[in-house]
C-alpha positions in Angstrom: -15.3 51.1 -47.5 -12.7 53.4 -49.0 -10.6 55.8 -47.0 -12.4 58.8 -48.6 -15.8 57.4 -47.6 -14.6 57.0 -44.0 -13.3 60.6 -43.9 -16.6 61.9 -45.3 -18.6 59.9 -42.7 -16.4 61.3 -39.9 -16.9 64.8 -41.2 -20.7 64.4 -41.4 -20.8 62.9 -37.9 -18.7 65.7 -36.5 -20.9 68.3 -38.3 -24.1 66.7 -36.9 -22.7 66.8 -33.4 -21.7 70.4 -33.7 -25.2 71.3 -35.1 -26.8 69.5 -32.1 -24.5 71.4 -29.7 -25.6 74.7 -31.3 -29.3 73.7 -30.9 -28.7 72.9 -27.3 -26.9 76.2 -26.7 -29.9 78.1 -28.3 -32.3 76.1 -26.1 -30.2 76.9 -23.0 -30.2 80.6 -23.8 -34.0 80.6 -24.3 -34.5 78.8 -21.0 -32.2 81.2 -19.2 -34.1 84.2 -20.7 -37.3 82.7 -19.4 -35.8 82.2 -15.9 -35.5 78.4 -16.1 -32.0 78.0 -14.7 -32.1 74.3 -14.1 -33.3 73.6 -17.7 -30.7 76.0 -19.0 -28.0 74.2 -17.1 -29.1 70.8 -18.5 -29.0 72.1 -22.0 -25.6 73.5 -21.5 -24.3 70.2 -20.3 -25.9 68.5 -23.3 -24.2 71.0 -25.6 -20.8 70.4 -23.9 -21.2 66.7 -24.3 -21.9 67.0 -28.0 -18.8 69.3 -28.4 -16.7 66.7 -26.5 -17.9 63.9 -28.7 -17.4 65.9 -31.9 -13.8 66.4 -30.9 -13.2 62.7 -30.5 -14.9 61.5 -33.7 -12.6 59.7 -36.1 -9.2 58.0 -35.7 -7.3 58.8 -32.6 -3.5 59.3 -32.6 -1.5 58.3 -29.6 1.9 60.0 -29.4 4.5 58.4 -27.3 7.2 60.6 -25.9 10.6 59.1 -25.5 12.5 60.3 -22.5 15.9 61.7 -23.3 18.8 59.6 -22.1 
Protein backbone atom coordinates (compact mmCIF):
# COMPACT_ATOMS: atom_id res chain seq x y z
CA UNK A 1 0.00 0.00 0.00
CA UNK A 2 1.34 3.40 -0.94
CA UNK A 3 1.42 6.35 1.44
CA UNK A 4 -1.24 8.19 -0.59
CA UNK A 5 -3.57 5.20 -0.35
CA UNK A 6 -3.15 5.12 3.40
CA UNK A 7 -3.92 8.83 3.73
CA UNK A 8 -7.02 8.42 1.58
CA UNK A 9 -8.18 5.47 3.69
CA UNK A 10 -7.67 7.48 6.87
CA UNK A 11 -9.62 10.41 5.43
CA UNK A 12 -12.49 8.16 4.38
CA UNK A 13 -12.60 6.45 7.78
CA UNK A 14 -12.58 9.82 9.56
CA UNK A 15 -15.35 11.12 7.29
CA UNK A 16 -17.43 7.98 7.91
CA UNK A 17 -17.10 8.40 11.67
CA UNK A 18 -18.07 12.08 11.51
CA UNK A 19 -21.10 11.24 9.35
CA UNK A 20 -22.14 8.61 11.88
CA UNK A 21 -21.73 11.15 14.69
CA UNK A 22 -23.96 13.61 12.83
CA UNK A 23 -26.60 10.91 12.38
CA UNK A 24 -26.49 10.07 16.09
CA UNK A 25 -26.80 13.76 16.96
CA UNK A 26 -29.88 14.07 14.74
CA UNK A 27 -31.38 10.97 16.35
CA UNK A 28 -30.64 12.44 19.80
CA UNK A 29 -32.36 15.68 18.91
CA UNK A 30 -35.39 13.83 17.55
CA UNK A 31 -35.60 11.68 20.69
CA UNK A 32 -35.30 14.75 22.92
CA UNK A 33 -38.08 16.51 21.01
CA UNK A 34 -40.29 13.48 21.59
CA UNK A 35 -39.52 13.46 25.32
CA UNK A 36 -37.33 10.34 25.27
CA UNK A 37 -34.53 11.63 27.47
CA UNK A 38 -32.77 8.29 28.07
CA UNK A 39 -32.72 7.46 24.36
CA UNK A 40 -31.44 10.95 23.58
CA UNK A 41 -28.64 10.54 26.12
CA UNK A 42 -27.61 7.21 24.58
CA UNK A 43 -27.48 8.74 21.11
CA UNK A 44 -25.39 11.65 22.38
CA UNK A 45 -22.91 9.23 23.92
CA UNK A 46 -22.72 7.29 20.65
CA UNK A 47 -22.07 10.55 18.76
CA UNK A 48 -19.34 11.56 21.19
CA UNK A 49 -17.70 8.14 20.82
CA UNK A 50 -17.65 8.52 17.03
CA UNK A 51 -16.15 12.00 17.33
CA UNK A 52 -13.48 10.71 19.70
CA UNK A 53 -12.61 7.84 17.38
CA UNK A 54 -12.52 10.19 14.37
CA UNK A 55 -9.93 12.28 16.17
CA UNK A 56 -7.68 9.30 16.76
CA UNK A 57 -7.81 7.77 13.26
CA UNK A 58 -4.47 7.62 11.51
CA UNK A 59 -0.92 7.81 12.70
CA UNK A 60 -0.33 9.15 16.16
CA UNK A 61 2.57 11.41 16.98
CA UNK A 62 4.12 11.30 20.41
CA UNK A 63 6.04 14.40 21.37
CA UNK A 64 8.67 14.15 24.02
CA UNK A 65 9.48 17.27 25.96
CA UNK A 66 13.01 17.56 27.16
CA UNK A 67 13.35 19.28 30.50
CA UNK A 68 15.64 22.26 30.52
CA UNK A 69 18.85 21.77 32.41
